[in-house]
C-alpha positions in Angstrom: 25.1 -73.7 -42.5 23.0 -71.5 -44.8 22.5 -67.8 -44.0 21.2 -66.6 -41.0 17.5 -65.5 -42.0 17.0 -63.2 -39.0 20.2 -61.2 -39.2 19.1 -58.9 -42.3 15.9 -57.8 -40.5 16.0 -54.5 -38.6 15.9 -53.6 -35.0 13.2 -51.5 -33.7 13.7 -48.9 -30.9 11.6 -47.0 -28.4 12.4 -44.7 -25.6 15.5 -42.9 -24.8 19.0 -44.2 -26.3 20.8 -46.9 -24.3 23.6 -44.8 -23.7 21.5 -42.1 -22.1 20.2 -44.5 -19.4 23.0 -46.9 -19.3 20.8 -49.7 -19.7 18.5 -51.6 -22.4 15.6 -54.1 -22.5 15.5 -56.6 -25.5 12.0 -57.2 -26.6 11.4 -60.6 -28.4 8.2 -61.3 -29.9 6.1 -64.8 -30.0 5.3 -66.7 -33.1 3.0 -65.0 -35.7 3.8 -61.8 -33.8 6.0 -58.8 -34.7 7.9 -56.1 -32.7 4.8 -54.1 -32.8 3.3 -56.6 -30.2 6.1 -56.2 -28.0 5.9 -52.5 -28.0 2.2 -52.9 -27.0 3.4 -54.8 -23.8 6.2 -52.1 -23.2 3.4 -49.5 -23.3 1.7 -51.2 -20.8 4.5 -51.5 -18.5 4.6 -47.7 -18.9 8.1 -46.8 -17.6 9.3 -43.9 -20.2 12.9 -44.0 -19.0 13.5 -47.5 -20.3 15.4 -48.0 -23.8 13.7 -50.8 -25.8 14.9 -52.6 -28.7 12.9 -55.2 -30.5 14.4 -58.0 -32.7 12.3 -59.3 -35.5 12.0 -62.9 -36.6 11.8 -63.9 -40.2 8.3 -65.0 -41.2 7.2 -64.1 -37.7 8.6 -67.2 -36.3 12.1 -67.8 -34.7 12.0 -71.7 -35.5 9.3 -74.0 -37.0 8.4 -76.6 -34.5 7.1 -76.6 -31.0 9.7 -75.7 -28.6 9.6 -79.1 -26.8 10.2 -80.9 -30.1 13.6 -82.9 -30.6 16.3 -80.1 -31.1 17.1 -81.2 -34.3 13.4 -80.4 -35.6 14.2 -76.7 -35.2 17.8 -76.5 -36.5 19.4 -74.6 -37.9 16.6 -72.0 -37.1 17.1 -72.1 -33.4 20.7 -71.6 -33.9 20.0 -68.7 -35.9 17.4 -67.1 -33.6 20.1 -67.4 -30.8 22.7 -65.7 -33.1 20.4 -63.0 -33.7 20.0 -62.4 -30.0 23.7 -62.7 -29.4 24.3 -60.2 -32.1 21.8 -57.6 -30.5 23.7 -58.1 -27.2 26.8 -57.6 -28.7 25.7 -54.4 -30.5 24.6 -52.8 -27.1 28.0 -53.8 -25.4 29.7 -51.8 -28.3 27.4 -49.0 -27.2 28.7 -49.4 -23.7 26.2 -51.2 -22.2 27.1 -54.3 -20.1 25.2 -57.5 -19.8 24.5 -56.8 -16.3 22.4 -53.7 -17.6 20.4 -55.6 -20.3 17.2 -57.4 -19.5 15.6 -59.8 -22.0 11.9 -59.7 -22.2 9.8 -62.3 -24.2 6.4 -63.6 -24.6 5.6 -67.2 -25.8 8.2 -68.3 -28.3 10.1 -65.3 -27.7 10.1 -66.1 -24.0 11.3 -69.7 -24.8 14.1 -67.9 -26.8 14.9 -65.9 -24.1 15.2 -68.5 -21.5 17.5 -70.7 -23.7 19.8 -67.7 -24.5 20.3 -66.7 -20.8 21.0 -70.5 -20.2 23.4 -70.7 -22.6 25.1 -67.5 -21.8 25.3 -67.7 -17.9 26.5 -64.6 -16.1 25.1 -61.6 -14.2 22.5 -60.5 -16.5 20.2 -57.3 -15.8 17.2 -59.5 -15.7 15.0 -62.0 -17.7 11.3 -61.5 -18.2 9.6 -64.7 -19.6 5.8 -64.2 -20.2 4.7 -67.8 -20.7 8.1 -69.6 -21.5 10.6 -72.1 -20.8 13.8 -73.8 -21.8 13.8 -75.4 -25.2 14.2 -79.2 -25.7 12.1 -82.3 -25.4 10.6 -84.0 -22.4 13.3 -85.5 -20.3 16.1 -83.1 -21.1 18.8 -82.9 -18.4 20.1 -79.4 -18.1 23.5 -78.5 -16.7 23.1 -76.5 -13.5 26.7 -76.0 -12.6 27.2 -72.7 -14.2 26.1 -69.4 -12.5 23.7 -66.8 -13.1 25.1 -64.9 -10.3 21.8 -63.4 -8.8 20.1 -62.5 -12.2 16.7 -61.5 -11.4 14.2 -63.9 -13.4 10.5 -63.4 -13.6 8.6 -66.5 -15.1 4.9 -66.8 -15.6 2.3 -69.2 -17.0 -1.4 -70.2 -16.9 -2.2 -73.6 -15.4 -3.0 -75.2 -18.6 -1.6 -73.0 -21.4 -2.1 -74.7 -24.8 1.6 -73.9 -26.1 3.7 -73.9 -23.2 3.0 -76.7 -20.6 3.3 -75.3 -17.2 5.6 -78.3 -16.1 8.2 -76.9 -18.5 8.1 -73.6 -16.7 8.4 -75.1 -13.4 11.5 -77.0 -14.7 12.8 -73.8 -15.9 12.4 -72.2 -12.7 14.4 -75.0 -10.9 17.2 -75.0 -13.3 17.6 -71.2 -12.9 17.3 -71.4 -9.2 20.2 -74.0 -9.1 22.3 -71.7 -11.3 22.0 -69.0 -8.6 19.3 -66.7 -10.3 16.9 -64.8 -8.1 13.9 -66.7 -9.7 10.2 -66.6 -9.1 7.2 -68.2 -11.0 3.7 -67.0 -11.1 0.9 -69.1 -12.3 -2.6 -67.9 -13.3 -5.2 -70.5 -13.1 -7.5 -70.3 -16.4 -5.5 -67.5 -17.9 -5.6 -67.6 -21.7 -2.5 -67.3 -23.8 -1.8 -63.6 -23.1 -0.1 -61.4 -20.9 -2.5 -60.3 -18.0 -2.3 -56.9 -15.9 -0.6 -58.7 -13.0 2.1 -59.9 -15.3 2.7 -56.3 -16.5 2.9 -55.1 -13.0 5.4 -57.6 -12.1 7.4 -57.0 -15.1 7.4 -53.3 -14.3 8.6 -54.0 -10.9 11.5 -56.0 -12.1 12.8 -53.5 -14.5 12.4 -50.8 -11.7 14.6 -53.1 -9.3 17.1 -54.0 -11.9 17.6 -50.7 -13.9 16.1 -48.1 -11.6 14.5 -45.9 -14.4 
């Protein structure tokens, strides 16, 4: 496999050091976006005691095709993206932060990547906040539900007719995570544009407060 195009890019940080608060939130941006866009969302969440780290995709995209395209269409870039996220988690573990104190927060393509990563690394996480996202794979994908997320709090949200992430896939993702033992919930917003609205921000804030007690 060729060199991972994402690994050489820097990690961006905001808030206190993870060691100070014994926790961290990893921000994962969407296609055509950057860490700056995720820090805007973090600013709207407005919890100064949270340690944020944002990872960056090469060319502002984690993988080239739609997230419901055949998996081979997005390789090796999907694997690259998952490897980049895993490397960030490992770096936090090396700083003393366990996975049970790490929350993944993504929007759109970043939310899909976060969902896929948590699914492939089942255990107790600090939490997952997926603003307009779902598990990766074509229609008809069968997911293994036998592994456990051990009560991981999960927030999923979407509009009823989002142009990039079909609501049905987000519903399927909810069912998979609930079957895997996550404390997962889905909020649907009729007529909402492809964005993060104020209620989603409020719900994300509430999850972080419950999970990390900032």
